[in-house]
C-alpha positions as CSV (number, residue, x, y, z in Angstrom):
1,M,22.4,-10.8,4.8
2,K,22.6,-7.0,5.0
3,R,20.5,-5.0,7.4
4,I,18.9,-1.9,6.0
5,E,20.9,0.6,8.1
6,E,24.1,-1.1,7.1
7,L,23.3,-0.7,3.5
8,I,22.6,3.0,4.1
9,F,25.8,3.4,6.1
10,N,27.7,1.9,3.1
11,Q,26.1,4.5,0.9
12,C,27.0,7.3,3.2
13,Q,30.7,6.3,2.9
14,Q,30.4,6.2,-0.9
15,T,28.5,9.6,-1.4
16,P,29.0,11.6,1.8
17,D,28.4,14.9,0.2
18,G,25.3,13.8,-1.9
19,L,21.9,15.0,-0.8
20,A,20.1,12.3,1.1
21,L,17.0,13.8,2.8
22,S,15.0,17.0,2.6
23,D,11.7,18.5,3.6
24,S,10.3,22.0,3.6
25,I,12.7,23.1,6.3
26,S,15.8,20.8,6.4
27,K,18.3,19.4,3.9
28,L,20.8,16.7,4.9
29,S,23.7,15.2,3.0
30,Y,24.5,11.6,3.5
31,S,27.2,12.3,6.0
32,Q,25.0,14.8,7.9
33,M,22.2,12.4,8.0
34,W,24.4,9.6,9.4
35,D,25.7,12.0,12.1
36,C,22.1,12.7,13.1
37,V,21.3,9.0,13.1
38,C,24.2,8.3,15.5
39,K,23.2,11.1,17.9
40,A,19.6,9.8,17.9
41,E,20.8,6.3,18.6
42,K,22.8,7.5,21.5
43,Q,19.7,9.2,22.9
44,L,17.8,5.9,22.7
45,Q,20.6,3.9,24.4
46,E,20.9,6.5,27.2
47,K,17.2,6.1,27.9
48,G,17.7,2.4,28.2
49,M,16.4,1.0,25.0
50,E,17.6,-2.6,24.3
51,K,18.0,-4.7,21.1
52,G,14.8,-6.4,20.0
53,E,12.5,-3.9,21.6
54,I,9.6,-2.3,19.7
55,V,9.6,1.5,19.4
56,A,6.3,3.1,18.3
57,L,7.3,6.1,16.2
58,S,4.8,8.9,15.8
59,M,6.1,12.0,13.9
60,P,5.1,14.2,11.0
61,N,6.3,13.1,7.5
62,N,9.7,14.8,7.6
63,V,13.4,14.4,7.8
64,E,13.3,13.9,11.6
65,A,11.0,10.9,11.3
66,V,13.3,9.2,8.8
67,V,16.4,9.9,11.0
68,S,14.6,8.5,14.0
69,F,13.5,5.4,12.1
70,L,17.1,4.7,11.1
71,A,18.3,5.3,14.7
72,I,16.0,2.7,16.0
73,L,17.3,0.2,13.4
74,K,20.9,1.0,14.3
75,A,20.1,0.4,18.0
76,G,18.8,-3.0,17.1
77,G,15.1,-2.1,17.5
78,I,11.9,-2.9,15.6
79,V,9.8,0.1,14.4
80,M,6.1,0.4,14.8
81,L,5.2,3.3,12.6
82,L,2.1,5.4,13.5
83,H,0.6,8.3,11.6
84,N,1.1,11.4,13.8
85,E,-2.6,12.4,13.3
86,L,-4.1,9.2,14.8
87,T,-6.7,9.7,17.5
88,E,-6.1,8.3,21.0
89,A,-8.7,5.6,20.3
90,E,-6.9,4.5,17.1
91,V,-3.6,4.3,19.0
92,D,-5.3,2.3,21.7
93,T,-6.5,-0.2,19.1
94,Y,-3.0,-0.7,17.7
95,F,-1.5,-1.0,21.1
96,S,-4.1,-3.6,22.1
97,I,-2.7,-5.8,19.3
98,Q,0.9,-5.4,20.6
99,S,2.1,-3.0,23.2
100,P,5.4,-1.3,22.1
101,N,8.3,-1.0,24.6
102,W,8.7,2.7,23.8
103,L,6.6,5.6,22.3
104,W,8.7,8.2,20.5
105,N,7.1,11.4,19.2
106,T,8.5,14.8,18.3
107,S,8.6,16.0,21.9
108,S,9.4,12.9,24.0
109,L,10.6,9.3,24.3
110,T,8.5,7.4,26.8
111,N,9.1,3.9,28.1
112,I,5.8,1.9,28.1
113,T,6.9,-1.7,29.1
114,K,10.1,-3.6,29.4
115,E,8.4,-6.9,28.5
116,K,10.1,-8.3,25.4
117,P,7.7,-8.9,22.6
118,A,6.8,-12.4,21.4
119,L,6.9,-12.0,17.6
120,P,6.7,-14.6,14.8
121,V,10.1,-15.5,13.2
122,R,10.0,-17.7,10.1
123,Q,12.8,-16.8,7.7
124,V,15.3,-15.4,10.1
125,N,17.1,-16.9,13.1
126,A,17.0,-14.0,15.6
127,L,14.5,-11.4,16.8
128,S,17.1,-8.7,16.0
129,D,16.7,-9.4,12.3
130,L,13.2,-8.0,12.4
131,F,12.8,-4.4,11.5
132,L,9.2,-3.4,10.9
133,F,6.0,-4.0,12.9
134,G,3.1,-3.0,10.6
135,F,-0.6,-3.2,10.6
136,T,-3.0,-4.3,7.9
137,S,-5.4,-1.5,6.9
138,G,-8.3,-3.0,8.7
139,S,-10.6,-1.8,5.9
140,T,-12.9,-4.9,6.3
141,G,-12.5,-5.4,10.0
142,R,-10.0,-5.2,12.9
143,P,-6.4,-4.6,11.7
144,K,-3.8,-7.3,12.2
145,G,-0.2,-6.8,13.3
146,F,2.6,-8.3,11.1
147,V,6.4,-8.2,11.1
148,K,8.9,-8.0,8.3
149,S,12.7,-8.8,8.3
150,H,15.4,-6.6,7.0
151,Y,16.1,-9.1,4.2
152,S,12.5,-9.1,3.0
153,W,13.1,-5.5,1.8
154,S,16.8,-5.2,1.2
155,S,16.8,-8.3,-1.1
156,S,14.4,-6.5,-3.5
157,F,16.0,-3.0,-3.7
158,Q,18.1,-3.7,-6.8
159,E,15.1,-5.2,-8.6
160,W,13.0,-2.1,-7.8
161,S,15.7,0.1,-9.4
162,D,15.8,-2.1,-12.5
163,I,12.0,-2.3,-12.9
164,F,11.5,1.5,-12.8
165,S,14.9,2.5,-14.3
166,L,16.0,4.4,-11.2
167,E,19.5,5.6,-10.8
168,Q,21.6,7.4,-8.2
169,H,20.8,10.9,-9.6
170,D,17.0,10.4,-9.1
171,K,15.0,12.5,-6.7
172,V,12.3,10.4,-5.0
173,L,9.2,12.3,-3.7
174,V,7.4,10.9,-0.7
175,P,3.9,12.5,-0.8
176,L,2.2,10.5,1.9
177,H,3.1,9.5,5.5
178,I,5.7,6.8,5.9
179,S,3.4,4.8,8.2
180,Y,2.1,3.6,4.9
181,S,4.7,1.0,3.9
182,A,4.2,1.8,0.2
183,Q,5.8,5.2,1.1
184,L,8.4,3.9,3.5
185,Y,9.8,1.4,1.0
186,P,10.7,4.1,-1.6
187,V,12.5,6.2,1.1
188,L,14.6,3.3,2.3
189,H,15.3,2.1,-1.3
190,A,16.4,5.7,-2.2
191,L,18.8,6.0,0.8
192,C,20.3,2.5,0.1
193,S,20.8,3.6,-3.5
194,G,22.4,7.0,-3.2
195,M,19.2,8.9,-4.2
196,H,17.6,12.0,-2.7
197,A,14.4,11.4,-0.8
198,I,12.1,14.4,-0.6
199,M,9.5,14.4,2.2
200,L,6.1,16.1,2.0
201,E,4.7,16.8,5.4
202,S,1.2,17.0,3.8
203,F,0.2,16.3,0.2
204,T,-0.8,19.2,-2.0
205,P,-0.6,19.2,-5.8
206,S,1.4,22.4,-5.8
207,A,4.1,20.8,-3.6
208,V,4.3,17.8,-5.9
209,F,5.1,20.1,-8.9
210,N,7.3,22.5,-7.0
211,K,9.7,19.8,-5.8
212,E,10.7,18.9,-9.3
213,A,11.3,15.2,-8.3
214,S,11.9,12.5,-10.9
215,C,9.9,9.6,-9.2
216,M,7.0,9.2,-6.7
217,S,4.7,6.5,-5.5
218,I,1.1,7.5,-5.0
219,T,-2.4,6.1,-4.5
220,P,-5.0,6.4,-7.3
221,A,-6.9,8.9,-5.1
222,L,-4.1,11.5,-5.6
223,I,-4.3,11.5,-9.4
224,S,-7.5,13.4,-9.7
225,P,-6.2,16.4,-7.6
226,L,-3.1,16.5,-9.8
227,L,-5.3,16.6,-13.0
228,R,-7.4,19.4,-11.6
229,Y,-4.4,21.4,-10.6
230,V,-2.8,21.5,-14.1
231,Q,-6.1,22.4,-15.8
232,S,-5.4,26.0,-14.9
233,R,-1.6,25.7,-14.9
234,P,-0.7,23.8,-18.1
235,K,2.9,25.0,-18.1
236,E,3.5,23.1,-14.8
237,K,2.8,19.7,-16.5
238,R,6.4,19.2,-17.3
239,L,7.3,19.4,-13.5
240,L,5.5,16.2,-12.7
241,P,7.9,13.4,-11.8
242,K,8.7,11.4,-14.9
243,T,8.1,8.1,-13.2
244,V,4.8,7.8,-11.3
245,I,4.1,4.5,-9.5
246,S,0.5,3.8,-8.4
247,V,-0.2,1.4,-5.6
248,G,-3.2,0.3,-3.6
249,N,-6.5,0.2,-5.5
250,K,-6.6,-0.7,-9.2
251,L,-6.4,2.2,-11.5
252,S,-9.5,2.5,-13.7
253,P,-8.8,2.7,-17.5
254,S,-10.6,6.1,-17.6
255,V,-8.3,7.6,-15.0
256,R,-5.2,6.2,-16.7
257,K,-6.4,7.7,-20.0
258,K,-6.9,11.1,-18.4
259,F,-3.4,10.9,-16.9
260,S,-1.8,10.0,-20.2
261,Q,-3.6,12.9,-21.9
262,A,-2.6,15.4,-19.3
263,F,1.0,14.1,-18.8
264,P,2.2,12.6,-22.1
265,N,5.8,12.7,-21.0
266,A,5.3,10.8,-17.7
267,Y,5.4,7.0,-17.3
268,L,2.5,5.7,-15.1
269,Y,3.2,2.3,-13.6
270,E,1.1,0.2,-11.3
271,Y,2.2,-2.6,-9.1
272,Y,0.3,-5.3,-7.2
273,G,1.4,-6.6,-3.9
274,S,0.6,-6.8,-0.2
275,S,2.2,-6.7,3.3
276,E,2.4,-10.5,3.3
277,M,4.0,-10.9,-0.2
278,G,5.8,-7.7,-1.0
279,F,5.5,-6.5,-4.7
280,V,4.4,-9.3,-7.0
281,T,3.5,-7.9,-10.5
282,V,4.1,-4.7,-12.4
283,L,1.8,-3.1,-15.0
284,S,4.1,-1.0,-17.2
285,P,2.7,1.9,-19.4
286,H,3.4,-0.3,-22.5
287,T,1.5,-3.3,-21.1
288,A,-1.4,-1.1,-19.9
289,E,-2.1,-0.1,-23.6
290,T,-3.3,-3.7,-24.3
291,L,-4.0,-5.2,-20.9
292,P,-5.3,-2.3,-18.8
293,H,-7.6,-4.5,-16.7
294,T,-4.8,-6.8,-15.5
295,V,-2.1,-6.1,-12.8
296,G,0.6,-6.9,-15.3
297,Y,3.3,-9.6,-15.3
298,P,5.0,-11.1,-12.3
299,V,8.4,-9.6,-11.5
300,D,11.5,-11.8,-12.2
301,S,12.2,-12.6,-8.5
302,V,8.8,-14.2,-7.7
303,D,7.4,-17.6,-8.7
304,V,3.6,-17.5,-9.0
305,L,1.3,-20.5,-8.1
306,I,-2.5,-20.4,-8.4
307,L,-4.2,-23.1,-6.3
308,N,-7.8,-24.3,-6.0
309,K,-9.4,-25.0,-2.6
310,R,-7.9,-28.5,-2.6
311,G,-4.4,-27.2,-2.9
312,K,-4.0,-28.2,-6.5
313,E,-2.6,-25.9,-9.2
314,V,-5.2,-24.7,-11.7
315,E,-4.9,-24.4,-15.4
316,K,-4.2,-21.0,-16.9
317,G,-7.4,-19.1,-17.3
318,D,-9.0,-20.6,-14.2
319,K,-9.6,-18.9,-10.9
320,G,-7.7,-19.8,-7.7
321,T,-5.8,-18.4,-4.7
322,L,-2.6,-16.7,-5.7
323,F,0.6,-17.8,-3.9
324,V,4.1,-16.6,-4.6
325,K,7.6,-17.8,-3.7
326,T,9.5,-14.7,-2.8
327,T,12.3,-13.4,-0.6
328,Q,9.9,-10.5,0.3
329,A,7.6,-12.7,2.4
330,F,6.6,-11.5,5.8
331,E,7.4,-13.4,9.0
332,G,3.8,-13.8,10.2
333,F,0.9,-12.2,12.0
334,V,1.4,-11.3,15.7
335,K,-0.4,-13.5,18.2
336,D,-2.3,-15.3,15.3
337,S,-0.5,-18.5,14.4
338,E,-3.6,-19.8,12.7
339,E,-3.8,-16.9,10.2
340,T,0.0,-17.1,9.8
341,N,-0.1,-20.8,8.9
342,R,-3.0,-20.2,6.5
343,S,-0.8,-17.7,4.7
344,F,1.9,-20.2,3.8
345,F,2.0,-23.3,1.6
346,N,5.1,-25.3,0.8
347,G,7.4,-22.2,0.9
348,Y,4.8,-20.0,-0.9
349,V,3.0,-17.1,0.7
350,T,-0.5,-15.6,0.0
351,S,-2.6,-12.6,0.9
352,H,-5.6,-14.7,-0.1
353,D,-6.4,-12.9,-3.3
354,I,-8.4,-14.8,-6.0
355,A,-6.6,-14.5,-9.3
356,V,-6.4,-15.7,-12.9
357,Q,-3.2,-16.1,-14.8
358,L,-3.9,-15.6,-18.5
359,Q,-2.2,-17.6,-21.3
360,D,0.4,-14.8,-21.8
361,G,1.4,-14.9,-18.1
362,S,-0.3,-11.7,-17.0
363,I,-2.4,-11.7,-13.9
364,T,-5.9,-10.5,-13.2
365,I,-7.1,-10.1,-9.6
366,V,-10.7,-11.3,-9.2
367,G,-11.1,-10.6,-5.5
368,R,-10.3,-11.6,-1.9
369,D,-11.5,-14.9,-0.6
370,K,-13.1,-13.0,2.3
371,N,-14.9,-10.6,-0.1
372,V,-17.1,-13.3,-1.6
373,I,-20.8,-12.5,-1.6
374,K,-23.4,-15.3,-1.8
375,S,-26.1,-14.0,-4.1
376,S,-29.0,-16.1,-5.3
377,G,-27.1,-19.2,-4.4
378,S,-24.0,-18.2,-6.5
379,L,-20.7,-16.6,-5.6
380,V,-19.9,-13.0,-6.5
381,Y,-16.4,-11.5,-6.0
382,A,-16.7,-7.9,-4.9
383,E,-13.6,-6.8,-6.7
384,E,-14.8,-8.2,-10.0
385,I,-17.9,-6.0,-9.9
386,E,-15.9,-3.0,-8.7
387,E,-13.6,-3.4,-11.8
388,L,-16.6,-3.6,-14.2
389,L,-18.2,-0.5,-12.6
390,L,-14.9,1.4,-13.1
391,Q,-14.9,0.6,-16.7
392,I,-18.2,2.4,-17.3
393,P,-17.7,6.0,-18.4
394,G,-18.7,8.4,-15.7
395,V,-18.0,6.0,-12.7
396,S,-15.0,7.5,-11.0
397,E,-15.0,5.4,-7.9
398,A,-16.7,2.1,-6.8
399,A,-16.9,-0.1,-3.8
400,V,-18.9,-3.3,-3.6
401,F,-20.1,-5.1,-0.4
402,S,-22.3,-7.8,1.0
403,V,-25.4,-6.2,2.4
404,V,-27.6,-8.0,5.0
405,D,-31.1,-8.7,3.6
406,A,-34.0,-10.1,5.7
407,E,-35.3,-12.3,2.8
408,R,-32.1,-13.3,1.0
409,S,-29.6,-13.3,3.9
410,E,-27.2,-11.2,1.8
411,V,-27.3,-9.2,-1.4
412,V,-24.8,-7.3,-3.5
413,G,-24.5,-3.6,-2.6
414,A,-22.5,-0.9,-4.4
415,A,-21.3,2.6,-3.5
416,I,-20.3,4.7,-6.4
417,V,-19.1,8.2,-7.3
418,L,-20.6,9.5,-10.6
419,E,-19.5,12.2,-13.1
420,N,-22.1,13.2,-15.7
421,V,-23.9,9.9,-15.8
422,S,-27.1,8.7,-14.1
423,L,-27.4,5.7,-11.8
424,S,-30.0,4.2,-14.2
425,D,-27.4,4.4,-17.1
426,V,-24.8,2.7,-14.9
427,R,-27.1,-0.1,-14.0
428,Q,-28.1,-0.6,-17.6
429,A,-24.4,-0.7,-18.7
430,L,-23.5,-3.2,-16.0
431,T,-26.5,-5.4,-17.0
432,K,-24.9,-5.9,-20.4
433,R,-21.7,-7.1,-18.9
434,V,-22.6,-9.5,-16.1
435,S,-25.2,-12.0,-15.1
436,A,-28.3,-10.8,-13.4
437,Y,-27.4,-12.3,-10.0
438,K,-24.2,-10.2,-10.0
439,I,-26.0,-6.8,-10.4
440,P,-26.0,-4.9,-7.1
441,R,-29.5,-4.7,-5.6
442,V,-28.6,-1.8,-3.1
443,W,-26.8,1.3,-4.3
444,R,-25.3,4.2,-2.4
445,V,-24.4,7.3,-4.5
446,L,-21.7,9.5,-2.9
447,T,-20.1,12.7,-3.9
448,S,-16.7,11.4,-2.9
449,F,-15.3,8.4,-1.0
450,P,-13.9,8.8,2.5
451,R,-10.2,8.0,2.8
452,M,-7.9,6.6,5.4
453,K,-4.8,8.5,6.3
454,N,-2.7,6.4,3.9
455,G,-4.9,7.5,1.0
456,K,-6.7,4.2,0.6
457,I,-10.5,4.0,0.3
458,D,-12.1,3.7,3.8
459,K,-14.3,0.8,3.1
460,A,-15.4,0.3,6.7
461,T,-16.9,3.8,6.7
462,I,-18.6,3.3,3.4
463,Y,-20.0,0.0,4.5
464,S,-21.5,1.7,7.5
465,Y,-23.5,3.9,5.1
466,F,-25.5,0.9,4.0
467,A,-26.5,0.1,7.5
468,E,-27.5,3.7,8.2
469,K,-29.5,4.0,5.0
470,E,-29.0,7.8,5.1
471,G,-28.8,10.1,2.1
472,K,-29.2,9.0,-1.5
473,T,-29.7,5.2,-1.1
474,Y,-31.4,3.3,-3.9
475,D,-32.8,-0.2,-3.3
476,F,-33.7,-2.5,-6.2
477,I,-34.9,-5.6,-4.4
């Protein structure tokens, strides 16, 4: 079982002069990068860092951050990645879940505690085989801390290359902060594979095109700025990375269509996964032509199981909780054995998504089991309504919630962003697609959705708008 920094060291020996890392200021070959990693590791050891300790790393999205990350791994540590723009209150929230042993930012390395962390270990035998301490997004409540082993990522690197046809000459652009694991993974994959990882300290459309990379992973929210940018600069279309991988929220068919029209030479993929399960399915450009509302087909290395509430496998076409057997599974949630145990079943792991596997094997995500709204005595999955709203021309973004109601206990509420369509038309279009009890009764029309630092929709903030009832809120109760 190879540790990630060992795989990168092996690559450094194979391609010492190849470009490994760059940002707007620095460029490092593989041999130069490894020299920097060794120097940073020595700094950690001189300060007194020991194997198995957690180091909270808070730096801009640049070469130094990646070098520091690898130095912590080489020293036998576990990295708690933090966005460098977090507020003090946000940092306190994360540290209340698990206090790190060290805090490392651009200017200092500070010892916080020498108490060894008590972390869940499921697949591996020793604490030293853990490498990443992450946090769930907390979009629907308080974030949870989780840990991953080296093997959970390193075991999947070759499959990632195969799925997206990536080779050693590829240049991988990293447009968002590596505290978002969907950005960290491509960096580590690139460095283990002899590729060149290009770091953007902050996302701008011009930087994406100017770097002339061949691959990048993005969130759906970044596609619209790219589309707007090339409207006045059509000659730059050819500079978009050939392979674009969308992760996070489901892409709406209308956004995918606009992307394909603007960038006919690019390949737009989506993948579905989670912190608990790793990547599970991939929707290729070819599959998206006929099955755009699915998340594609399971990747070869995972075995999918869809179970009902009694733990029995459902028939294809029926709803159930999606479980997968995969080497990418996480070790568990920190200080939450109940939630950890709930996430595993006979060697399978779940992030509690409700899914349907169609007869051809493709997967549709219906919703999270915690995002179920009881409306008029029936169950409504928030994600199902979100997906239907996004299929209506003119609805560019949608988020659906349970809204407290004095008479009905709870009703369906929807926040939407509209382009050249009225709310009345949207409601009318939705009425033709779903039963009356699934139609949102409370609507919030926004000019844009607030985002978290990783680019995901900030559902917690949007949800607060329903409680405040400020601005353009429409009640149909």
